[in-house]
N, C-alpha and C positions, 0 to 999 in steps of 0.2 A: 504494500500500500504506500502511496506517495505521501510525503509529509505536507501538512498545511503550510502555506506561505504566509508569514506575518511580515508586513513591510517594516523596514528598519531605516533609520537615518543612513543616508549614503547607499541605499539599495540601488544597485546598478543593473537590475534585471533588464534584459533587452526588451525595449518597448514592443517589438513585434512578436514576442513570445509570451507575453502576459497581457491578458485582455484589459486589465485595469490600467496598466502603464500605457498601453496603446491608446485607450480612450482619453486618459489624462493628457497625453501628448497632443491629441487632437483638440482638446479644450484649449490648450495653449496656442495651437495653430489658428483656431477660430478667433481668439482674442487678438492675435497679431494681425489677422486679416481685417478685423474691424478697425484697428489702428491704421492699417494701410489704406483702406477705403476712405476713412475720415481725412487723412493727410493728403491724398491725391486729388487730382482734378482731371476733367476732360476724359480722354480715352483711357488713361491710366486708372482713373477711378472706376470707369465702366468695367475694365478688365479685372480689377481687384474685387469688385462687387460680384461679378460672375463667378470668380473662384470661391468667394465666401459662400454664395448661395449653393454652389455644388457641394462644398464641404459640409455645410449644414445638412443638406438633403441626404448625402451618403452616410454621414455620422448618425443621424436619427434613424434611418432605415436599418442600419446595422444594429443599433440599440433595440429597435422594435423587434427584430428577428432573433437576436441572440441574448441580450442582457435582460430585457423584460421577462421573457419566458423563464429564464433561470431564477430571477428574483421571485416570480410568482410561485415557483415550485419549492425553492430552497430557503426562503427568508420568511420568518414569522411576520405576519401582517403584509406579506408581499403583494397581495392583490390590491390593497389600498395604496401602497407605495407606488405601484405601477399606474394605477388610475390617476394619482396626482401628477406623475410625470407626463402622462399622455395629455392631460388637460393643459399643462404648460407647453408641450410641443404643439398642440393645436393652436394655441394663442400665437405662438411665434410664426407658425405656418400661415395663419390668417394675415398677420402683419406683412410677411413676405409676399403673399399673394396680392395684397393691396398695393405693394410697391412694384409689382411685376411690370406694369406698363409705364411706370414712372421713369423718366430720364434721370440719370444720376446728377445732372446739372440743375434739375428742378429745385427751386427754393425750399420746397417741402421735403426734399429727399433726406437731408441731414437730420432734421428733427425726427423723422420716422426711423431713420437708421439708429439714432440714439435710443429710441424707445425699444427697438428690436434688440439692441445691444444689452440694455438693462434686462429685458425678458430672458434672453439667452444666457446671460451671466447668472441670473438667479436660478434658472433651470439647471445649469451646469453645477452650481454649488449644491443644489438639492440632490442631483445624481450622485455627486461625489460623497455626500453625507449619508444618504439613505439607500443607495444601491451599491456603489463601488466598495465602500467599507465592508458591507455585509457579504459581498461576493468573495472578497479576500478571506474573510473569516469562515465562509461556508464551503470552501472547496480547496482542492490541492493544486500543486503546480502543474500537474498533467492536464487537469481540466481548465486551468487558466490559459494554458497554451492552446488547447483545443478550441476554446472560445475565441481566442485571438485569431486563430486561423479562420474560424467561421466569420468573424467580423470582417476580416480582409476579403473573404469570398463574397460576402454580402455587399461590401463597398465596391467591388469590381463590377457588379451588375446593377447597383442601385440607380434610381432615377437621378437625373441631373437637376431637376427642379422639385421643390417641395409641393405636396398635394394636400391642402387642408382637408380635414375630415378623414384622412387615411392614416390614422395613428394606430391601427391594428391590422393584422393580416386579414381578418374577416371583412373589414371595410374595403379592402382592395378589390374585392370581387365586383363591385359596382363600377369600376373604372375602365372596363374594356381593355384597351391596349396596355394600360398600366398593370392590369391584373396579370397579364402574361409575363410582364417584367418581374412582378412580385413573385409569381410562381417560380421563375428561374432563380430568383434570389433565394427563396426558401429551399429549392432543390440544391443550390450551391452550398447553403448553410448545412443542410442535412448531410451532404456528401463530405464536407469539411469536418463535420463532427462524427463521421463514421456511422451515420444513421440512415444510409440510403437503402 
């Protein structure tokens, strides 16, 4: 049996082989992209914003397919923890959808971006506190690595745009072409986790 992994100061576990480290690194990447979008202008801002939106979309899809199911099964009170995170995700996706047709030079863009940033940062802190900590306590290094592999598989196939109202696998069925994409994502996750 593998030993449980307890994070320690100076823990240098490779981010790609530990699901929590991988997702924490992505939270840092998201913060950096918000900074980049805010500081840039013109085409550079548009490019940075496109990269931010894609990272948010793939990050949340991976969490919806890998992290949330684990938390529901393995963490006491997991169902409520996941419900709370899904509500936060939906709010952020609605803000993104409202910004979808907005040009990054629009005077309303930066105020909406700041609202989105606040929502995303609060959501990330809640994930770190209520999900990530419990994942580390609830599983071993082998499963942390398997989940990281599944997250990377999900990200490889994830949508490049967020879809409000699609915070669960079941909701994806109503989306037509996106449903096929989500089926491929689920298949990739199952294969990566050895459950095909």
